[in-house]
C-alpha positions in Angstrom: 74.4 -5.5 -135.8 72.7 -6.6 -132.6 75.7 -8.6 -131.6 78.0 -5.5 -132.0 75.8 -3.5 -129.7 75.9 -6.1 -127.0 79.7 -6.3 -127.1 79.9 -2.5 -127.0 77.6 -2.4 -123.9 79.6 -5.1 -122.1 82.8 -3.3 -122.7 81.3 0.0 -121.4 80.1 -1.7 -118.2 83.4 -3.3 -117.6 85.2 0.0 -118.0 82.9 1.7 -115.6 83.4 -1.1 -113.0 87.1 -0.8 -113.3 87.1 2.9 -113.0 84.9 2.7 -109.8 87.1 0.1 -108.2 90.3 2.2 -108.9 88.6 5.3 -107.4 87.7 3.3 -104.3 91.2 2.0 -103.8 92.7 5.5 -104.1 90.3 7.2 -101.7 91.7 7.7 -98.2 90.2 5.5 -95.6 87.6 7.0 -93.4 89.0 8.6 -90.2 88.8 6.3 -87.1 86.0 7.1 -84.8 86.9 9.6 -82.0 87.3 8.1 -78.6 84.5 9.0 -76.2 85.3 11.9 -74.0 86.2 11.0 -70.5 83.4 12.1 -68.1 84.2 15.2 -66.0 85.2 14.4 -62.4 82.4 14.8 -60.0 82.6 17.8 -57.7 83.4 16.9 -54.1 80.4 17.1 -51.8 80.2 20.3 -49.9 80.5 18.6 -46.6 83.8 17.0 -47.7 85.1 20.4 -48.7 84.1 21.9 -45.4 85.8 19.0 -43.6 89.1 19.6 -45.5 89.0 23.3 -44.8 88.4 22.7 -41.1 91.3 20.2 -40.9 93.7 22.7 -42.6 92.6 25.5 -40.2 93.0 23.3 -37.2 96.4 22.0 -38.2 97.7 25.3 -39.5 98.9 23.6 -42.6 100.9 25.8 -45.0 99.1 25.4 -48.4 99.9 28.7 -50.1 102.2 28.8 -53.1 105.9 29.3 -52.4 106.6 33.0 -51.7 103.0 33.8 -50.8 104.0 35.0 -47.3 102.2 37.3 -45.1 103.7 40.8 -44.4 105.6 41.2 -41.1 103.3 41.9 -38.2 100.2 40.4 -39.9 98.0 38.3 -37.6 98.5 34.6 -38.3 96.3 33.0 -40.9 96.0 29.2 -41.1 97.4 28.0 -44.4 99.5 31.1 -45.1 103.3 31.0 -45.3 105.2 32.8 -42.5 106.9 36.1 -43.3 110.5 35.7 -44.6 112.8 36.7 -41.7 116.3 35.9 -40.5 116.7 33.1 -37.9 116.4 34.4 -34.3 119.2 34.5 -31.8 119.4 31.3 -29.9 118.5 29.2 -32.9 115.4 29.0 -35.2 113.8 26.4 -32.9 114.5 28.2 -29.6 111.7 28.0 -27.1 110.7 30.5 -24.4 111.4 29.0 -21.0 109.0 29.6 -18.2 107.8 27.9 -15.0 104.1 27.1 -14.5 102.8 27.0 -11.0 102.8 23.6 -9.2 99.0 23.4 -9.0 98.4 24.2 -12.6 97.4 21.1 -14.6 98.9 20.8 -18.1 96.3 19.6 -20.6 96.5 18.6 -24.3 96.2 21.8 -26.4 92.9 22.1 -28.1 94.6 23.4 -31.3 97.9 22.9 -33.1 98.3 26.6 -32.9 98.6 26.5 -29.1 102.1 25.8 -27.6 100.7 24.8 -24.2 97.5 24.9 -22.2 96.8 24.7 -18.5 93.8 24.3 -16.2 93.9 26.7 -13.2 92.1 25.2 -10.2 89.0 27.1 -9.3 88.6 29.2 -6.2 86.1 28.1 -3.6 82.6 29.0 -4.7 83.4 29.2 -8.4 81.8 26.6 -10.8 84.7 26.2 -13.2 88.4 26.3 -13.5 90.4 29.0 -15.1 92.4 28.4 -18.3 95.8 29.6 -19.5 96.7 29.2 -23.2 100.2 29.9 -24.6 100.6 30.9 -28.3 103.6 31.3 -30.5 103.3 31.9 -34.3 106.8 32.8 -35.3 109.2 35.7 -35.7 107.3 38.8 -36.8 103.9 37.0 -36.6 100.9 37.5 -34.4 100.4 41.3 -34.7 101.6 44.2 -32.7 101.4 44.4 -28.9 98.9 47.3 -29.2 96.6 45.5 -31.6 96.5 42.4 -29.3 95.8 44.4 -26.2 92.9 46.2 -28.0 91.6 42.9 -29.3 91.7 41.2 -25.9 90.0 44.1 -24.3 87.3 44.0 -26.9 86.4 40.5 -25.8 84.8 42.0 -22.7 81.7 44.0 -22.3 79.7 45.6 -19.6 77.0 43.5 -17.8 74.4 44.8 -20.2 76.4 43.9 -23.3 77.6 47.4 -24.0 81.3 47.7 -25.1 83.9 48.6 -22.5 85.8 51.9 -22.8 89.0 52.0 -24.8 90.9 52.4 -21.5 89.1 49.7 -19.5 91.2 47.5 -17.3 94.8 48.2 -16.7 98.0 47.6 -18.7 101.5 47.5 -17.4 104.9 47.0 -19.0 107.9 45.6 -17.2 111.1 43.7 -17.9 111.5 40.1 -17.0 114.5 39.1 -15.0 116.2 38.0 -18.3 115.6 41.4 -19.8 112.6 40.4 -22.0 109.9 43.1 -22.4 106.5 42.0 -21.0 103.2 43.8 -21.5 100.3 42.6 -19.3 96.6 43.4 -19.6 94.2 42.9 -16.6 90.5 43.3 -17.6 87.2 42.2 -16.1 83.5 42.1 -17.0 81.3 40.0 -19.2 83.5 37.7 -21.3 82.2 37.4 -24.9 85.0 36.4 -27.2 82.9 35.2 -30.1 83.0 31.8 -31.8 86.3 30.6 -33.3 86.3 28.6 -36.5 85.5 24.9 -35.7 84.9 25.7 -32.0 81.6 25.3 -30.2 79.6 28.4 -29.6 79.9 29.4 -25.9 77.6 32.1 -24.4 78.9 35.2 -22.6 80.4 34.6 -19.1 79.6 37.2 -16.4 82.0 38.2 -13.7 85.0 37.0 -15.7 88.6 38.2 -15.6 91.5 38.0 -18.0 95.2 38.3 -17.7 96.8 38.5 -21.1 100.4 39.2 -21.9 102.9 39.6 -24.7 106.5 38.5 -24.1 108.8 39.9 -26.7 111.7 37.7 -27.6 114.4 37.7 -30.4 112.5 34.8 -32.0 109.1 36.5 -32.0 106.4 37.4 -29.5 104.9 34.8 -27.2 101.3 35.3 -26.1 99.8 34.2 -22.7 96.1 34.4 -22.2 94.5 33.4 -18.9 90.8 33.6 -18.4 88.3 32.4 -15.8 85.9 33.5 -13.0 87.1 36.6 -11.2 87.9 35.0 -7.9 89.7 32.1 -9.5 91.9 34.5 -11.5 92.7 36.6 -8.5 93.9 33.3 -6.8 96.4 32.8 -9.7 97.4 36.4 -10.3 100.7 36.3 -8.4 101.7 32.9 -9.9 101.1 34.2 -13.4 103.1 37.4 -12.8 105.9 35.2 -11.4 105.8 33.1 -14.5 106.1 36.2 -16.8 108.9 37.8 -14.6 110.9 34.6 -14.7 110.6 33.9 -18.5 113.9 33.3 -20.2 115.0 32.9 -23.8 118.1 31.0 -25.0 121.0 33.5 -25.5 119.4 36.1 -23.2 120.1 34.6 -19.8 
């Protein structure tokens, strides 16, 4: 009797063991461990971001998405695509032709947005030279003549810092010898243009004068801005007007 019980127990254990092994073989293998998540990229330091933004502004790099153009007549914005317009007469790359005075010194433009830059020799008694900057942003770009005249006038104040009147200075319009329309502003006072992005802060300059002009061409407006001490600017007034009067554009000779 005891022997039968032992045999029965042995068979039961063997059956349980076989059942357990079969179940283990049929169970799906455990899922492989998930790979560790890649660490999130570290944010760029603020000073690096500022440096990149400054570089893009200085170079005028077009970084907007295709088709994100400014509306015609909108002031130029570094990084924005130009307005979609037809190619100007004289070719898309036509340049305004003008003759600077013999005593003006061409210097390297301080910005890629400047087409040219000149130092105007100071008059006797003045402590610094005058400066002429030439800008061109493209066809339909740069804002209207009226808006630019108002903006340039707004860069001058009275000696006590109070704004000039809306009719301060004088504005004249004439045709260059080639038929191009020229609008010229002559304004004097305390020059306080405000700081430009990336440029050093310069305090107001008393007894300053500006000759600023817009030359309208088939390829877009060209902007001439000459500033400096009043006596120095008076010295170069005739030469600047001669430059504007003689300006030519290919196909308009």
